C-alpha positions as CSV (number, residue, x, y, z in Angstrom):
1,M,-0.1,-16.7,42.0
2,L,-3.1,-16.3,40.0
3,A,-6.5,-15.9,41.7
4,H,-8.8,-18.7,41.6
5,G,-11.2,-18.6,38.7
6,F,-9.2,-16.1,36.6
7,P,-9.5,-17.6,33.3
8,R,-13.1,-17.9,33.7
9,N,-13.4,-14.1,34.8
10,L,-11.4,-13.2,31.9
11,I,-13.7,-14.9,29.4
12,R,-16.9,-13.4,31.1
13,K,-15.1,-9.9,30.9
14,Y,-14.0,-9.9,27.3
15,F,-15.8,-12.5,25.7
16,R,-19.5,-12.0,26.2
17,F,-22.5,-13.9,24.4
18,K,-24.0,-11.0,22.6
19,P,-20.8,-9.5,20.8
20,V,-19.4,-13.0,20.1
21,T,-22.8,-13.9,18.7
22,I,-22.9,-10.6,16.5
23,T,-19.5,-11.1,15.2
24,T,-20.2,-14.7,14.4
25,I,-23.4,-13.4,12.4
26,S,-21.1,-11.1,10.4
27,F,-18.5,-14.0,9.4
28,L,-21.5,-16.2,8.4
29,I,-23.0,-13.6,6.1
30,I,-19.5,-13.0,4.5
31,T,-19.0,-16.8,4.1
32,G,-22.5,-16.9,2.5
33,L,-21.7,-14.1,0.0
34,Y,-18.3,-15.8,-0.8
35,Y,-20.0,-19.3,-1.6
36,F,-23.6,-19.2,-1.7
37,P,-24.0,-17.5,-5.4
38,F,-22.2,-20.6,-6.9
39,S,-25.3,-22.3,-6.8
40,F,-27.6,-20.1,-8.6
41,A,-26.9,-19.2,-12.2
42,P,-28.7,-15.7,-11.9
43,L,-26.0,-14.7,-9.3
44,N,-23.1,-16.2,-10.8
45,P,-21.8,-12.5,-12.0
46,I,-22.1,-11.4,-8.4
47,S,-20.0,-14.5,-7.3
48,E,-17.3,-13.9,-9.9
49,A,-17.2,-10.3,-8.9
50,L,-16.6,-11.3,-5.2
51,V,-14.1,-13.8,-6.1
52,D,-12.0,-11.7,-8.4
53,F,-12.2,-8.4,-6.3
54,D,-9.2,-7.2,-4.2
55,F,-9.0,-3.7,-2.6
56,N,-5.4,-3.7,-3.4
57,D,-6.3,-3.1,-7.0
58,I,-7.3,0.2,-6.1
59,I,-3.9,1.2,-4.5
60,F,-2.3,-0.3,-7.9
61,S,-4.6,1.4,-10.1
62,R,-5.3,4.9,-8.7
63,L,-3.3,5.4,-5.2
64,R,0.2,4.4,-5.7
65,P,2.9,6.9,-6.5
66,E,3.8,7.0,-10.3
67,Q,6.6,4.5,-10.8
68,N,9.5,5.3,-12.9
69,A,10.1,3.5,-16.2
70,D,12.6,0.4,-16.4
71,T,15.0,1.4,-19.2
72,N,16.7,-2.1,-19.0
73,I,13.7,-3.7,-20.7
74,V,12.9,-3.1,-24.5
75,L,9.5,-4.5,-25.7
76,V,9.3,-5.4,-29.4
77,N,5.8,-5.9,-31.0
78,I,5.7,-8.9,-33.5
79,G,2.2,-8.2,-34.6
80,N,0.9,-10.3,-37.3
81,L,4.3,-10.8,-38.7
82,S,5.1,-13.8,-40.8
83,R,8.0,-16.0,-39.7
84,R,10.4,-14.5,-42.2
85,E,9.5,-11.0,-41.1
86,I,10.1,-12.0,-37.3
87,A,13.4,-13.5,-38.5
88,D,14.3,-9.9,-39.8
89,E,13.2,-8.5,-36.5
90,I,15.5,-10.9,-34.5
91,T,18.5,-10.1,-36.8
92,W,18.1,-6.3,-36.6
93,I,17.8,-6.5,-32.9
94,N,20.7,-9.1,-32.5
95,N,23.1,-6.9,-34.5
96,A,22.3,-4.2,-31.8
97,Q,23.8,-6.7,-29.2
98,P,21.2,-7.1,-26.6
99,A,22.1,-9.4,-23.4
100,V,19.0,-11.6,-23.8
101,I,16.3,-11.9,-26.3
102,G,13.1,-13.5,-25.1
103,L,10.4,-14.4,-27.8
104,D,6.6,-15.1,-26.6
105,A,5.6,-17.0,-29.6
106,L,5.2,-20.8,-29.8
107,F,6.4,-22.3,-33.3
108,S,4.8,-25.7,-32.8
109,V,4.3,-26.6,-36.3
110,P,6.5,-26.4,-39.6
111,K,5.4,-23.7,-42.2
112,D,6.6,-22.4,-45.5
113,S,10.2,-24.0,-45.7
114,S,12.0,-21.0,-47.0
115,D,10.5,-18.9,-43.8
116,D,11.3,-21.3,-41.6
117,S,14.9,-21.7,-42.7
118,H,15.2,-17.7,-42.5
119,L,14.0,-17.8,-39.0
120,M,16.3,-20.8,-37.8
121,Q,19.1,-18.9,-39.3
122,A,18.3,-15.8,-37.4
123,M,17.8,-17.7,-34.2
124,S,21.1,-19.5,-34.6
125,Q,23.0,-16.2,-34.5
126,V,21.5,-15.1,-31.1
127,K,23.7,-15.6,-28.1
128,N,21.0,-15.8,-25.4
129,L,17.7,-16.7,-26.9
130,V,14.6,-17.7,-24.8
131,L,11.5,-19.3,-26.3
132,V,8.3,-20.0,-24.6
133,H,6.5,-23.2,-24.2
134,K,3.2,-24.2,-22.7
135,V,2.6,-26.7,-20.0
136,S,-0.9,-28.6,-19.7
137,Q,-3.0,-31.3,-18.0
138,Y,-2.4,-30.5,-14.5
139,D,-2.4,-33.3,-11.9
140,S,-4.0,-32.0,-8.8
141,L,-3.1,-34.9,-6.6
142,K,0.6,-34.9,-7.6
143,D,0.6,-31.0,-8.0
144,E,2.3,-31.2,-11.4
145,Y,1.8,-31.0,-15.0
146,T,2.2,-33.9,-17.2
147,R,2.6,-32.5,-20.7
148,E,4.7,-29.7,-22.5
149,E,4.4,-28.3,-25.8
150,T,7.4,-26.5,-27.3
151,S,8.3,-25.3,-30.6
152,I,9.6,-27.7,-33.1
153,P,13.3,-28.9,-33.0
154,L,14.2,-26.6,-36.1
155,F,14.0,-23.6,-33.7
156,N,14.0,-25.1,-30.2
157,R,17.9,-26.3,-30.6
158,F,19.0,-22.5,-30.4
159,A,17.1,-21.6,-27.2
160,A,16.4,-22.1,-23.6
161,N,12.8,-22.8,-23.1
162,G,10.5,-21.3,-20.1
163,F,7.0,-21.9,-19.8
164,A,4.7,-18.9,-20.4
165,N,1.5,-19.7,-18.7
166,L,0.0,-17.3,-16.2
167,P,-2.0,-18.9,-13.2
168,D,-5.2,-17.0,-13.3
169,N,-6.0,-17.3,-16.9
170,E,-5.9,-21.1,-17.4
171,N,-9.0,-23.0,-18.9
172,G,-10.4,-19.9,-20.4
173,A,-11.2,-18.2,-16.9
174,F,-10.8,-14.3,-17.3
175,R,-9.5,-13.6,-13.9
176,T,-7.2,-10.8,-12.9
177,I,-3.5,-11.5,-13.0
178,R,-2.0,-10.7,-9.7
179,K,0.4,-13.7,-9.3
180,Y,2.7,-16.0,-11.2
181,R,5.0,-19.2,-10.8
182,P,8.5,-18.8,-11.1
183,S,8.5,-22.8,-11.7
184,V,6.3,-25.6,-11.8
185,M,6.8,-29.4,-11.8
186,V,6.3,-31.4,-15.1
187,N,6.4,-34.9,-14.7
188,G,8.9,-35.0,-11.6
189,T,11.0,-32.2,-12.9
190,S,11.1,-28.6,-12.1
191,V,10.6,-26.5,-15.0
192,P,11.3,-22.6,-14.9
193,S,9.0,-20.0,-16.2
194,F,9.7,-17.9,-19.3
195,T,10.4,-15.0,-17.1
196,S,12.9,-17.1,-14.8
197,R,15.0,-18.1,-18.1
198,V,15.2,-14.5,-19.3
199,I,16.5,-13.6,-15.7
200,A,18.9,-16.3,-15.4
201,R,20.8,-15.3,-18.5
202,Y,20.7,-11.5,-17.5
203,D,21.5,-11.6,-14.0
204,P,21.9,-15.5,-12.3
205,A,22.3,-13.6,-8.8
206,A,18.6,-12.1,-9.1
207,L,17.2,-15.5,-10.0
208,H,19.0,-17.2,-6.9
209,A,17.6,-14.4,-4.9
210,L,14.2,-15.2,-6.4
211,Q,14.6,-19.1,-5.8
212,Q,15.7,-18.5,-2.1
213,R,12.2,-16.8,-1.4
214,R,10.7,-20.6,-1.9
215,N,7.3,-19.4,-2.9
216,D,5.3,-21.2,-5.3
217,L,3.4,-18.2,-6.2
218,E,5.0,-14.6,-6.4
219,I,2.8,-11.5,-6.3
220,I,3.5,-9.4,-9.3
221,N,4.5,-5.9,-8.3
222,F,3.3,-4.1,-11.4
223,R,5.3,-1.3,-12.5
224,G,3.2,0.0,-15.1
225,N,1.9,-0.8,-18.8
226,M,3.8,-0.1,-22.1
227,D,4.4,3.4,-20.9
228,K,6.8,2.1,-18.6
229,F,9.1,0.2,-20.9
230,F,10.6,1.5,-24.4
231,V,8.4,0.0,-27.1
232,I,9.4,-0.7,-30.8
233,D,6.5,-1.4,-32.8
234,A,6.2,-4.5,-35.5
235,S,7.4,-2.6,-38.4
236,L,10.8,-1.3,-36.6
237,P,10.0,2.1,-37.8
238,G,13.0,4.4,-38.9
239,T,11.9,7.0,-36.2
240,I,14.0,4.9,-33.6
241,P,17.0,7.1,-32.9
242,S,19.7,4.4,-32.8
243,P,19.7,0.8,-32.3
244,A,22.5,1.4,-29.7
245,F,20.0,1.8,-26.7
246,I,19.3,-1.9,-27.1
247,K,23.0,-3.0,-26.3
248,G,23.3,-5.0,-23.0
249,K,19.6,-5.0,-22.4
250,I,16.7,-7.4,-22.2
251,V,14.5,-7.5,-25.4
252,L,11.1,-9.2,-25.0
253,M,9.4,-10.0,-28.3
254,G,5.6,-10.7,-28.2
255,F,2.2,-9.6,-29.6
256,M,1.0,-6.4,-28.9
257,G,-1.7,-5.7,-31.4
258,R,-1.2,-5.5,-35.4
259,D,0.6,-2.3,-34.2
260,I,0.6,-0.6,-30.9
261,S,-1.7,2.1,-31.8
262,S,-4.6,-0.4,-32.6
263,P,-5.4,-2.3,-29.3
264,E,-6.9,-5.9,-29.7
265,L,-8.0,-8.4,-27.1
266,E,-5.9,-11.4,-28.1
267,D,-3.2,-12.6,-25.6
268,K,-4.7,-9.5,-23.3
269,F,-5.3,-9.9,-19.6
270,Y,-7.0,-8.1,-16.6
271,T,-4.4,-6.8,-14.0
272,P,-4.6,-4.9,-11.1
273,L,-4.0,-1.7,-13.1
274,N,-7.3,-1.9,-14.9
275,P,-9.0,1.3,-14.6
276,R,-12.0,0.0,-13.2
277,P,-11.0,-2.4,-10.3
278,A,-14.8,-3.7,-9.7
279,G,-16.8,-4.4,-12.8
280,K,-13.8,-4.3,-15.3
281,T,-14.2,-3.1,-18.7
282,Y,-11.6,-4.8,-21.2
283,P,-8.4,-6.6,-20.4
284,D,-5.8,-4.0,-20.1
285,M,-2.2,-5.6,-20.5
286,Y,-0.7,-8.0,-23.3
287,G,1.0,-11.0,-22.1
288,I,4.4,-9.8,-22.9
289,V,4.0,-6.9,-20.8
290,V,3.0,-8.9,-17.8
291,H,6.3,-10.8,-18.4
292,A,8.2,-7.5,-18.7
293,N,6.6,-6.6,-15.2
294,I,7.7,-9.6,-13.6
295,V,11.2,-9.5,-14.9
296,S,11.5,-5.8,-13.7
297,M,10.2,-6.8,-10.2
298,V,12.8,-9.7,-9.9
299,L,15.7,-7.5,-11.4
300,N,14.8,-4.6,-9.0
301,N,14.5,-7.0,-6.1
302,A,11.1,-5.1,-5.5
303,Y,9.1,-8.0,-4.3
304,I,5.8,-7.6,-2.4
305,R,5.6,-9.2,0.9
306,E,2.0,-10.4,2.0
307,I,0.6,-10.8,5.4
308,R,-0.6,-14.4,5.6
309,P,-4.3,-15.0,5.2
310,L,-4.5,-16.5,8.6
311,F,-3.3,-13.3,10.4
312,S,-5.6,-11.0,7.9
313,L,-8.5,-13.2,9.0
314,L,-7.7,-13.0,12.8
315,F,-7.1,-9.3,12.6
316,A,-10.7,-9.1,10.9
317,V,-12.0,-11.0,13.7
318,I,-10.6,-8.9,16.5
319,I,-11.5,-5.5,14.7
320,S,-15.2,-6.9,14.2
321,Y,-15.2,-7.9,17.8
322,I,-14.2,-4.6,19.1
323,N,-16.7,-2.6,16.6
324,V,-19.3,-4.6,17.9
325,I,-18.6,-4.0,21.5
326,I,-18.3,0.0,20.7
327,L,-21.6,-0.1,18.7
328,I,-23.6,-1.9,21.4
329,W,-22.2,0.7,23.9
330,L,-23.2,3.7,21.6
331,K,-26.7,2.3,21.1
332,S,-27.2,2.1,24.6
333,K,-25.7,5.6,25.5
334,I,-27.2,7.6,22.4
335,P,-29.9,5.8,21.1
336,I,-31.3,8.9,19.1
337,W,-27.9,9.7,17.6
338,F,-26.8,6.1,17.1
339,S,-27.4,5.7,13.3
340,L,-25.5,9.0,12.2
341,V,-22.5,8.5,14.7
342,T,-22.3,4.7,13.8
343,K,-22.0,5.8,10.0
344,L,-19.5,8.3,10.7
345,F,-17.3,6.1,13.1
346,L,-17.4,3.1,10.5
347,F,-16.7,5.6,7.7
348,I,-13.5,7.1,9.3
349,Q,-12.3,3.8,10.4
350,T,-12.5,2.4,6.8
351,I,-10.6,5.5,5.5
352,L,-7.9,5.0,8.3
353,Y,-7.4,1.2,7.5
354,L,-7.2,2.1,3.6
355,W,-4.7,4.8,4.3
356,I,-2.5,2.6,6.4
357,S,-2.6,-0.2,3.8
358,V,-1.7,2.4,1.0
359,L,1.3,3.5,3.0
360,L,2.4,0.0,3.6
361,F,2.2,-0.9,0.1
362,S,3.6,2.4,-1.4
363,F,6.6,2.5,0.8
364,F,7.4,-1.0,2.2
365,N,6.0,-3.1,-0.6
366,I,3.5,-4.8,2.2
367,K,0.3,-6.3,0.9
368,V,-2.5,-6.3,3.6
369,S,-5.6,-8.0,2.6
370,L,-8.5,-5.7,3.7
371,T,-11.4,-7.3,1.8
372,I,-12.6,-9.3,4.8
373,V,-11.9,-6.5,7.3
374,L,-13.7,-3.9,5.5
375,A,-16.8,-6.5,4.8
376,A,-16.9,-7.1,8.7
377,I,-17.0,-3.4,9.4
378,A,-19.8,-2.7,6.7
379,L,-21.7,-5.5,8.4
380,S,-21.4,-4.6,12.0
381,T,-24.7,-2.7,12.2
382,T,-26.5,-5.3,9.9
383,S,-25.4,-8.1,12.2
384,I,-26.5,-6.1,15.3
385,D,-29.9,-5.5,13.9
386,L,-30.2,-9.3,12.8
387,F,-29.2,-10.4,16.4
388,E,-31.7,-8.2,18.1
389,V,-34.6,-8.7,15.7
390,Y,-34.4,-12.3,14.9
391,F,-31.9,-14.0,17.3
392,V,-33.2,-12.6,20.6
393,K,-36.8,-13.0,19.5
394,S,-36.2,-16.6,18.5
395,I,-34.9,-17.5,21.8
396,E,-37.6,-15.6,23.5
397,F,-40.0,-17.5,21.7
398,V,-38.5,-20.8,22.3
399,K,-38.4,-19.8,26.2
400,K,-42.3,-18.9,26.0
401,K,-43.1,-22.3,24.3
402,K,-41.0,-24.0,27.0
403,R,-42.8,-22.1,29.9
404,I,-46.3,-22.9,28.4
405,R,-45.6,-26.4,28.2
406,H,-44.2,-26.6,31.7
407,E,-47.6,-24.7,33.0
408,N,-49.7,-27.3,31.0
409,L,-48.0,-30.2,32.8
C-alpha cells in the first residue's frame, strides 16, 4: 500500500519550483523566437531562417555516408527544345524499350500544328507514358484542391496524369523541399502524384506498399543530385555508348537547364542536400531530379521514419529540465568554475545528441528532430540567469512592497 501523501512527496522531490520555472522560461524564449519576428519586417529574414531550418539537413548534406547511384532511373534533359525536338527525344527513347517514360512538361495550349502533330505521333507510340498536371485553388476547409490544369486532349489521351506540385514551394514560397504528397484530394476525388503514376506502371507492389503507409506527407530520402542517376542531355549526344541501357528502366524527362553544364534557376528547388543548410545560397536541385529521388526511395523501400513531434517536444522538455537541475547543482558546488564546466558539459551533450541522430538516420532511416532539443540546451544558462536576475528580484520586490504596505497599516 502506498504511503499517505506519496504523490505530493514525489512532486516535491522531482518537480521543484526553480527548475520548473527556468525550463518554462527556456521554452517561452523558443516560442518567442519562432513566432515573434513575424510581426516585424526587419526581422523577417530571421523568422524565415528559423522556420526553414532543420538540423537533419546537416546530416543529408555533410554527415551521411555516400549513397550509391540508382541505375534503374535515367534522367533526360529537355532543355529549351521545341515540341518537335521533344518528340524526337521521345521516339529515340521509346525505341530503346523503357519500362515507363515520365515527362515533366505541361502542354496546356496548342502551338504549331505540325510540331504538335509530330509530338502526338511520338506519344501515341509509348506504351507507358505519364504526363504531369497541376493542381491549384486549395480549399483549407475541405482539405482539397478545386482545380486541375492538364495538357491539351491532343496529348493527354495517350498518357496517365499525375500532379507535380511540391508542397513547400507553392505560392512562390522558396522553402526547402523535404516532403511530398503521394496523392491529394481534388473535388472529392483522390488524385495521385506524378511519381505515384510512374511507380504504378513500373512496380505496382511498391505503390501498394506506399499507400499502406497512409501518410499524407512522406519525407523524401534524398539519394543525391544528378550524379546519382544516369543523365542524358537535351541534344541526345552521340557519346552515349548504347541506348540498350534504357531497356526496362524508368526514364524521367524534364528541364535541367539549357544543357546540364549550364546551371539555371528555373524549376529548381532548395533541398536538404544544399551545401549551406543555414543561410542557403542558390536552389540546388531541378524538379525532375526531386521526382527521381522520390521514385528511387519508394522502389527501394527506403522510407524515413520520423519520431512524432509530440515525442520530440516531450524529450526536449525532459532533457531541458534535467540540464537545469544539473546546472543549478554545479553552480552551487563550483561557482568559480561554473562557466567553463557548463560550456564543456553542454558542448559534449550537443555533440552526443548529434552523433546519436546521425547513427539513427544513417543506419535505420529514423529521423529525430533535434531543433527544439538543441535550442533548449543552448538556452539553459541564459534561462538560469534570467530567473536569478529578473524573476527572483521581481518576487523580492513584490514581497517588499507588500511588507511596507502592511507595516503602514
